[in-house]
N, C-alpha and C positions, 0 to 999 in steps of 0.2 A: 354444773358445779364439780362434776364426774373429771372432769379436764383440770380442774385447780388442784383436785385432789392429787394425779399423777404428777404435778410438775410439783406437790410438795412434797410427796414420797422422794421424787428423783433431784430436788435439791438438796433433802435430806441426806442420799447416799454420800450422792456428791460432799457434803461436808464430811460424814463420818471418812472416807475413803482418804478425804488430803488430811486430817488430824489423825489418820491410821500411818499412812508415808511420811508426814510430820515425825510423828513419835518414830517410827523406824530408824529415818538418818541421826533422831537423837542418840538412838539407841549404840549405833554403829559408831559415832563416832564416840559415843562414851565409852563404849570398851576397847575400840579399837584405835582410838588415838587421832591425831592428824596426821596428814602425809607433806614429809617435807618434799620439796621437786628437786630433782635428781641434779647430781652437779657434772658438770665436765672442767676434769683438770688437762691440763697440757705441759709435759715436759719437756723443757729445750724450747730454744725459739727456733721456727722454723725457718732456712736459709737453702742459697742455692746447693751447699756442699752436701752430698751424698756420700754413700757407698753401698759396691753390692754383694757383700758379703754374709751383712747380715739384716731383719732377723732371719730369711730365708735367702739361699742361694740358691737363683733356678738357671745358673749355667752350669751346675752340678747336677746329678741323678739325685743325692741324698744329701740333706747339710744337719746342722744338728748347735744351737747357738744358744747362751747365757745371758744375759742381763743383767745389771744388777740398779735401779732407781733407789733412793736416798728419801728418808721422808722428810728431810729438808726440802728437796726439790717436790715433793709429791705437795706436801703442804694441806694435808686436810687432816678430819679426823677419823678413828677408827669408821667402817661402813663395808657394804657390799659393792662391789663393782662386778658391774654386765658387760661389762666390754671394754676394749681396747681395739686401738686402728692404729696402724703405723702409712706415713707418708711415702709417695715412690712416684716417679714419672710412669710408669705402666699401667697401662690397662687392657684390658682382655683376656686374662690368664688366669689361670686355677693350678691351686696347688692342694695335696695330702698332706695334713699335718697334723702332730697332736703338739697343744699348751700345754704347759705344766708352768702355774703359778706358790711362788712360796712366800711368807715372811721368816723376816732373815735379818740377823745382825750384820750377818757380812756387808763388806762395805765398796770392797775389789779384789778384784783374782790375785793369789799370789804367784801364779807361773802359768803356762799353759796346759798343764795336765790338773788344773786346780779347780775340778768341775766339783760341782753341787750335786748328791745322790735328791733325784725325786723319783716318784714312783704314783703307783696306778689314783693313788685320794688327791694327789695335787692337778689332777688332771682341770679344768675347765674348757678346754675343747677338742674336740677329734671330729675333726670331718675333712669338707673340704673348703678351700674358701676362695673365693673369685676376689681380684684387684681391678679397681676402677678405679684410679688414683689415689685412692685410697684403700689401704687392706684392713678392714674391716673385720675383728673376728669378737660374733655375738656369742657371750659365754653362755654355754649348756648347763653349767654349774660355776654357781655367783661365788665367787670369792670374797671371802671373809678378811678383809683387812684389820688389822689388829692398830695402825697408825704407826710403825714401824718400816723399815728396809723392806722392799721386795726383789724376787729374781723372777723373772720370767725367760723360760724356757720354749724354742720351738724346736722340734723334730718333721721336717722335712719328708717324708715318705713317701714322697712323688715317684720316685725311681726313673722320669724323664728330664733330658736337660733342654733345658729352651736357650733362649737367648738373655746376657745380661738384662738384670733389674736394677734398677739403684734404688736405693731408701734413702729418705731427708736424715742428716745425722747430726748430732749438737757437737760444739767447740769442744777440743781436746780436754779432757781430767787432770788432776794431777795423778791420778791411780789408774792400772788398768781396770777396766767396767763391764765389759765382754772380752768374751772366749768364744770361738769358731771355730769348726771342723768338716769339710766339706770333701764327699769322694765320688770318682767317675768309676762305674763295671765292678762294681764290689758287694756286699750284702747290706744291707740297709743299717744307719747306725739308729742305739738305742740307750739308753740310760743304762740297761745293766753290759753292754759291752764299750761303751766309750773308753773306760780306763783300762781297755787292753787295743785298742786300735792307734794304727801309726803315728806319731807325736809329730813326724814330720809334717803333716798336715794341719795342723792343730796353733790358733794364734791367736793372738791377748790384741787387745785394741783399747785405747783412752777415750775411744768416742763411743757413742752411743746412739741407739732412734730415739730421734724424735717419737713422742711416744702421747695417745689421747687417752685419759682414763675416764670411764663414765663410771657414777658413784651412782647407783640405785635410789628411789626415791623412798625414806623414811620414814617409818612410822613415831613419833613422836608420843609422850605420854601427855594424858591431860590434866586438870586440877582434880586432886583429889586421887589419884591412881598411885598405886604402889612403884617405885623405883622398879627399873629391870634390872633382874637377877646379875650378879659378876660373878667372875671366878667358877664359872662353868667349867668342869673337866669329863672327859669322858675316857675310858679304862677297859677293855679289854678283860674279863677276868677269867673264859673261858670260852670255848668252841663256838657257845649259842648264848652267853649273857654280856653285856656290855655296862659297865656301875657308872653312872651319871651322879655326879654332889656341884654343890653351888653354897654362896653366902648366904645365910638368910637374912630378908628383904623384912625392914622394919614396918610395922604395921599391916604387912601380909599374913592372910589368913589359911592361902594353900597354894599350892603352883599346880601348873599346867606342864607336860611336858611332851613337845611336838616332833614326827618325824620329818624327817625330811621330806616329806609329802605335803605337810603343811596339818595333818590329821592328828589329835589327842589322844596320847595314848594312854593317859591316866592325869588324875587329878590327886595329888597327893600333899600332906600336910609336912611331911619331914622335907631336910635340904639334900636329899639323896635320894635317888631309884634307880633299879636295876632292871634294867629291858631282859627280857629272856625269849627264848624260841626263837633264834636266830639259825642263818646258814654259818658253818665254820668257811673263813677265812675271806670273807663279807667285809665292804667297809660299812659303817651306815653313819647319819650324822641328823644333831638333833637340838631340839633349844628348847629354853623353859620362860615360861614368865611367872609371876607372880603377880597372886589377887588379891582385893581385901573384900569385902562384905556387898562392894557393886560393882566393882571396876577390873581392868587388867592393864597390868603394866605391857607395855613394847615386848616383845620376844625377845632372848638375848642371843649376843653372836653365837654363829654354829660351831658347834663340836663334832670332832668325828674320832671313830674308832676301827679297828678292823679287827674280825673277834677273830681269836687263834685258831692255828694251823692244829687239824686231826693229827693226834699223836702216833708218832713215821720211825721208823730207823731206815734210811738211807743207807745201803751198805756199796759200797765198791765196785764189789762184782757180785755176778750172777750166780758163781758157782766157786769153792776152790778146788786147783787142779796143780795139784803138783808134777805130776806131768810124769815122764818114765824115769825112775828111781835104779841105779846100778848098784847090784851087791854083788860077792862072787870074790875067789881065791886072786882071779884074775885081774881085777880091774878095782879101782880106788874109790872108795865110796863120795858121794856129790854130797858137801858136807855142807854146802850153801845151799841147798835146796830149801827154801823158802817159798812164803805167797803173803805180802804186803796186808792185811785187811783192815778197812778205815768204816767205822759204825758211826752215822750223826744223828745225833739224838734231835727231834721235833717234839717238843711238847711231853718230852716222856723222859727217862733214866733209868737207861742198863743196870741191872741187878747182878747178871751170873752170863758166864759163855763156856758151854761143856759139849763134847764130843761123845757120841757112844762106839767107837773104834780105837784102841788105845795105839792104832801106828800115828797116827794123826797127832800131833803133840803141839799142844799149847804154853804161853809162857803159864810159869807158879804164878805171876801177880800178873794182875791186867786193875790199870787205874780207870777204875768207873767211873771217876770225878772230870776227866777230860771229854771234851765234845770238839770234833768225834773221837770217841774212844778208838784206839788204836795200838795193833798189836800183830806178831808175826807167827803164821803156821807152817811148822817144820816135820817131822818123820821121826820114826823111833828105830834107831839106825843098829836095835841090837836085833832086831827083826830076823828070823830065817826063813819065814816064807814067801814063796813070790807069788806076782799073780794080780790080778784087779784088785785093787783097794777102795772099798766106797763107806762113805757115812755121813751124819748130820752133825753139821753145826748148830745146835740150838741156841738164840740169843734171846734171856729173860730179861724186859724190863717191864716198866711198874703197869705200864697197859695191856700185855700178851708177849706172843711169843713171835720169831720171826724163823726161820727155818733153811738153813742154807745148804747146799749139798757139797760132798766132796768126794773127792777123789785122784789116783794113783795107779800105776803101773810099774812094778817090782820083778826085775830080770836078774840073771846070771847069769855070763857070759861059761860058753863048755868048753873053750879054747883060750891061749893068750890072744891078746892084738897082735898079731905078725904080720910085716912087707912082704909077702910072699915073693913080689917082683922086687923089691930094693935094688937099688942099681943107682948109681953116681951119675947126675944131671948137670950139664954146666948151660953158661949164657951167652953164648959168644955172637955177638955182629945182629946183638936183635933175634937171635934163634936160639932155643933149646934143643941140645946134641940129643936126645931121647925124649918120647913120650911112651908114658907106661902103657903094657897091655892090659889094659881093664877085663879084658873080654875071658882073659884066662884066670883073673884071680878067684880062687874058689872060697865059698864061702865055709868057712870052720868054725865060724860061733854065732851063735843066735843075736841079734839086733833086735829088738823091740818088732813085736805084731808082726815079726816077718817068718814062710817057712823057707826050713831049710831043703835048699832042692839044686845040692852038686854045685854047679857051676855057677848061680847067681851070683853076682857082685857083692862084696860087702861094699864096695866103692858108694 
């Protein structure tokens, strides 16, 4: 009898666990929807035609390439791209690369200097890639494809040249779809310096690499769930805040805001939300989903924004140095003696510039609406006092002050500038007729910062 009770209890517990697991699975699919299998797209037909110039040129220390793939070639709806691959005849080599991807309306390159700007938020992979018949690049930051054209930029930072590696390319297009650049024994090519590099080594091409794109499996809504929020935007409004907004979803009672780690930041009923307590000059990404009384929609496309830079005035000089300024009866003034200042405003505005020493002269009018604010500092030509001049230039802006030291040295010669050993010198058959004897040239006037010691040459 005791054994039968134990068996019945065990069977009851098993049934309870089975119902619990079934209920859990139903809830999971109810709230998360169904998953659509990943898609693999190949752009271009694989042939024996190759090029060693792109996507990376292993024959050089550094290379930099950009290629455009059109929406017609990709032929896929918007989604997350998690991996790309290029096809090659080489195996067993590694390269240190950074891969950038952007959605673009651009369809071709107009010249060999028509580089497209890319930045840190556009990085989908950064690290070492190893080639084994295919050059697979598994993204660390999945790419939000919007359904249009894309630009892929590969920056090879290896710094070591290897043998040539050939990569499969498509047939020629009617327009230039690839732009590339490579160097040896020079500094690394970067998005910041590519526009200043030697154009002689830049090239256009009507071919591009055969490309494989892998779209991540996506979550699909189930019956009864709200639609996914659309027109989601992210805009930095300060150094610590990013404002999100989206269109209202029919039948939604609230919205979940997710960070780029998939954690819910907040649940709100409005169609906007401000993320706070962020770090300045940092890129952040978010998604939004809609909820009704019982179900949640798939999350929206990822939107990203970079918080604003901290307020700053960037001055082109650490100190305003007018140097040596000559006054007196025997020497004309240096009327063109001045120093050019450039004040770049970062997230702030200059309201005033002033100096605490009347010897240094600022323009009567300075255009504070320009950026950078530019003007010249000169000196008061009616001064009679000689010696060292120092001051502080105080730049006032909406978030504080910046102080720049100023200096000059004013002196006056004691006697006229005379050439005591003046004599006529001629050049004949490549030889001068005489050489001045600077040893006997007397120091008969004061030069800047020198001591009058008799025969010290003025030369």
